[in-house]
N, C-alpha and C positions, 0 to 999 in steps of 0.2 A: 504494500500500499504505499503510495506516494506520501512524502511529508508536507504539510501545508506550511507555507512560508507566509508569516504576518508582515505586511508593509503598509506604510500610510499611502493614501491616494497621492500624495506628492511624491513619495518615493516611487511609486509605480511609474509616473508621468517622466521622471528622471531616468529611470531605467529603459523606458520606452525611447527617450531622446538618444540616450546612449546607444541603444540597439540599432536606431536609425544612422547614427554617425559612423558606427563601426561597419555596417552594412554598405554604406556610401565608400567607404575606404576599399572594398574589394577590388574594383576595376583598377584603382591606383596601384595597390599591391600586385595585382596579376600582370600590370604593364613592368613593373620593377623586375618581377620574375622573368618576364619575356626578354627584357633588354639584357639582364644578367645572363640568360641562358645563351644569347647570341655571341657571347664572348668565347664560348667554346668549352673546353674542360671543365666540367661542373665539380669534380672530385677537389679542386683547389681554387674554386671560384668563391671569394669571400663576398661579393655582392649577391649572388645567388644564395649562399647559405644565410646571409643576414634577411633577404627578402622572404626566404622560406620560414625563418624563425619568427618574423613579423606577421606573417600569414598564420602561422600555427597559433600565436598568442590572440590574434584577432578573432579566429575562428573558434578557439576554445571560449573566449568571453561572450561571443555570441550564442554559443550553445549554453553556457551557463545562464545568461539573461533569459534567454527563451524558456528554460527550464524553470526559472524563478516565476516568470510571469505566468506560465502554465500552472503552477500549484499555489499562486499568490492568493492570499485572503486580505482584502483592505481592512485596516484598522478603522473602526468606527471610534470616535471620541466617546468615552463613556461618561458616567455622572462625574461631576466635578467634586463629589463628597469624598471619594478615595482614588488613590492612584490606579491608573490601569494602562494598558498599551495606548499609545496616542496621547496620554496626559503630558503637559508641560508642567514641570515641578520646580519649584523654587525652595532652594535649601539654604539655610543660614547657620552660620557658626561664628559668633562674636561680631565682627564687622565684615566678615567674609560672606558673600552672597553669590551662589551659583544657580543657574537655570538649565535645566536639562529637559529635553524632549524623550519620552520613554518609547522606543520602536524595537522592532524585531531585529534579531541578528543581523540580518542581511543588509539593512540600511543604516546600522550604527556607524557612527563617525564622531568620536569624542571631540575633535577639533572644531565641529560644527555644533557641538552640545546635544548630539544624538546619541543617546546610550542605550545599549541592549537591555532587554529585560533579563538576559541571562548573565549580565555584569554584575560585579559586587554592588554598585549603586543601585541598578535596576533591580536586583533581587531584594536589597534593603528597603526600597521604598514602595515597591508593589503592595497594594492593598491598604497602604497607610492612609492618614487623614491629616488635615491641616492641624497642625500643633503637636502632632507625633514627633518623637525623636528617633534618630536611627544612628546606629554605631557601625561605621565601615570596618573591613578587616584590618584596616592599618590603625585602629583605635579612635579616630576622628569621629566626634559626635556632631550630628546636624540636625536642626529643627525644621521641619516642612512648614513654610510659611505662606505658600500658595499652590493652589492646582488649578490649572486652566485647561 
């Protein structure tokens, strides 16, 4: 049975755009391969090897995205009374405040404030309410100040 992948509607759109971009690169890569092939001996042809490597990476990512989209389940924003997938959570500790969006593992990107529900922060906040305190594995304690 295929695994369902939880993503936000925005995450789905981003994946669809990436898929379009990758598919649009196919002719360019095929042209690179054709040009490199025209140089002759393929066994020592660095341009050919590089173009084939690029093709392999692009085709692999296309297959990965198509599989994700095939098994995607869109995360609907839940009630704002407790943290669930799709929630935007604000955590405070003293003067430090961080805001995270709780997403599925596929679209997690901590640099953009998107944390997976499988990450330490995601596991700690899941199901909590405003005012609850959480303790992360590193010992830091945060208070949930807002759920959007």
